[in-house]
N, C-alpha and C positions, 0 to 999 in steps of 0.2 A: 193497188186498182183504180185504173180508168171511169170514168160512170157513162159517157156518153157513147153511143153508137150500141154494137150486137157486142154483148160481153160474156164468150163461150166456158164454160166448165168444164175440162178433162177431167174424172174418176178412174184411175181405174184400180180397178178391185183386183187384181193379180196380187200374190204375194213373192209374184220376179219379177225381173227383169228381161224382160221376151217378148214374144208377140203380143202380147194385152198393152204394154207398154207401149212397146214402136207403134201399135195401131192406134192407139189414143193419140198420140205425138206427133202422128201422120196428119191423123182429123185437128187437130190444133195447128197448123203451120201448116197447113193447108187453108184455113175461114182465117188466122193471120195475113197471109201473102196474098190470097185472092178475093180475101172479102175487107179486107181490116178490119176486124174482127181485134178486140183485146181480148188473150186470155189469160186460164189459171190455170195451174194442173195441180192433183192432186193424187199421190200413189198409197195402196194400201200396206205395200211393201213394207214392214217393218215399220210400220204403224201397230201403236197399242190402241185397239177399236174393244172396249166391250161388249157387250152382248146386251140388250135390254133385257133389264129385265121385269116390267110392268109394274115398275113397285107404285107408277101414276105422283112420284113427288116433281113432275116436270106437271105434270096439270093441278095439280094442289098448289102449290109453288108460285107459277107461270115464274122463273126464274134457268131456264130450261133445264139443261140436265144434271143428276145428281153425280154424276160422274164425271171427274177432270181428265179424260186422256187427250188421245190425238182430236180428236175433231174436234176438240176446241181450236183448233187450228181454220178445221174444214166449213166450218159454219160460217162465218159470215163470207166466204168464197161462195159458199150457195145462197147467201142473200142476192149477194152483188152480182152474181149473175143472171143474164136472161135467159139462157140459154144452155142444155147443160147434153155430155155428153158421155153417158155413162159402156164404161167398158169390164168384160170379165171373156176369159176363159169359163172353156162350158165342162162343167167338175159332174159328175156324174148325170149330165145331161141338162148342168143347173146354173144360178150365179155363185164365184161360188162363199163362203161359208161370210171371208174378213169380205165381200160387199152388200152383203144381205144383211148383217150389221150395222153400216154408214147408214143402209136406207131403214133399218128399223128404229134405229137414233133420231131418227129426222124428226119422230114425235114431238122430242125436244122442243124445234123450233114452233110445230105448229101448234101445239099446248099454248106454245105465247103469243099464235097469231095465226088463225087458222086460215085465212088466206094468204100467206108465206110466199108460199110459190104458188098460187093462180096465175096462169095464164104464160108461163118460162113456159119454154120451150122443148123439148128433150128429146134426145138423138140413141141410139143405142150400138154399140160391136162390139160383136159376140163372135171369136174365137174360137175356134174348137183342130184338135190335134186328127181327127177325120173327120172326111169329107162330109159326113153327116149325122157329127157327132154331139148335136141336142142343142143349136146354133138360134132357131128359130122358138125353141123353148126357153133359152137366157134371154131373146129378144122380149119376148111377151112378157118375161117377171120383171124386165123393167116400163114396159107399156103398162104391166098393170101397178108399178108404184103410180109411173107419174098420171095418170086417171085419177087413183085415190087424190094423189094432192095435188087436184085440179092446175094441173098442166097439161098438158097440151103434145102427145108423143107424136112424133114424125116420121117417115119409112125417104127411101130415096124414089118411090114409085118402080109402078112395075117393070118387070122384064130385067131383074140381077138385084137388086136392093126393095125388096116390098115390106122387109117391116123392119126394115134397118140396115148394117153394115156387115156382113156374115166375111170372114177370113178361115181359111183352112192351110193352116201351120205347115200342116205332116208331120206335125213332132217334133221341129228342128228350132222350134225359136225364133226370133227375131228375122234372122235370115228365109223360113219358111214360109214367114209372115210378108216380106218384100217380093217373092217371086210369087207371093199369090198375084197375079195384075187384076183379075176379074174381081177379086177382095177389096183389091185399094182403089179402083173404081167405085165400088160400092161403097168406099169412106167418102170418095166424096161429093157422090151424088145425096148422098146422105147428110153431107155441111149445105152445100148449094139449097138444098129442100128447109132446112133450118134456119141458114140465116135468108129464106127468101120469108121462110112465116114470120119470123122476129120481126122482121124489115114495114110486113103488112100489119102485124099489128102495133109498132109505135110511129103511124101514119098521121 
């Protein structure tokens, strides 16, 4: 993992390699090819990510999480990146349980260093099988996480990407996401804004 410039971590919260996986990879590829960003990727698919038990081991010991699962791979990437892209399909109008578990378990890093995520820039991608399948609720959950952890949430501006990127897959997986031209344009707008804020913060 390189250290200079814009460093983007993409986290796909889907248990499948379908539309959300495609969308997060599109965002990372665009960031890399158009902005020269260094990128890393983490998928929740087939990962063992246990739920936070609120045991307070991380608070008492300040040595990370007591649970040694696949988040051991993700934690260094979270610290390395100065920008995050969270991606989730809409499950009952909300983020997936997998992504929620990942975000809850960030408490272990914050317990070690309360400013560990401070001023990192955060963006979101929400994918729905329906046109209005809960995408904005998903993005709000991501924005709430960013705010709580002193990160800087960004959208893509008015007229198409207000709170973040949204795609309509029509329940056709990656092919459905590829066909959503407006959704793909919203990803590019969000990435442009995200990179711009990272550079502004690092002037």
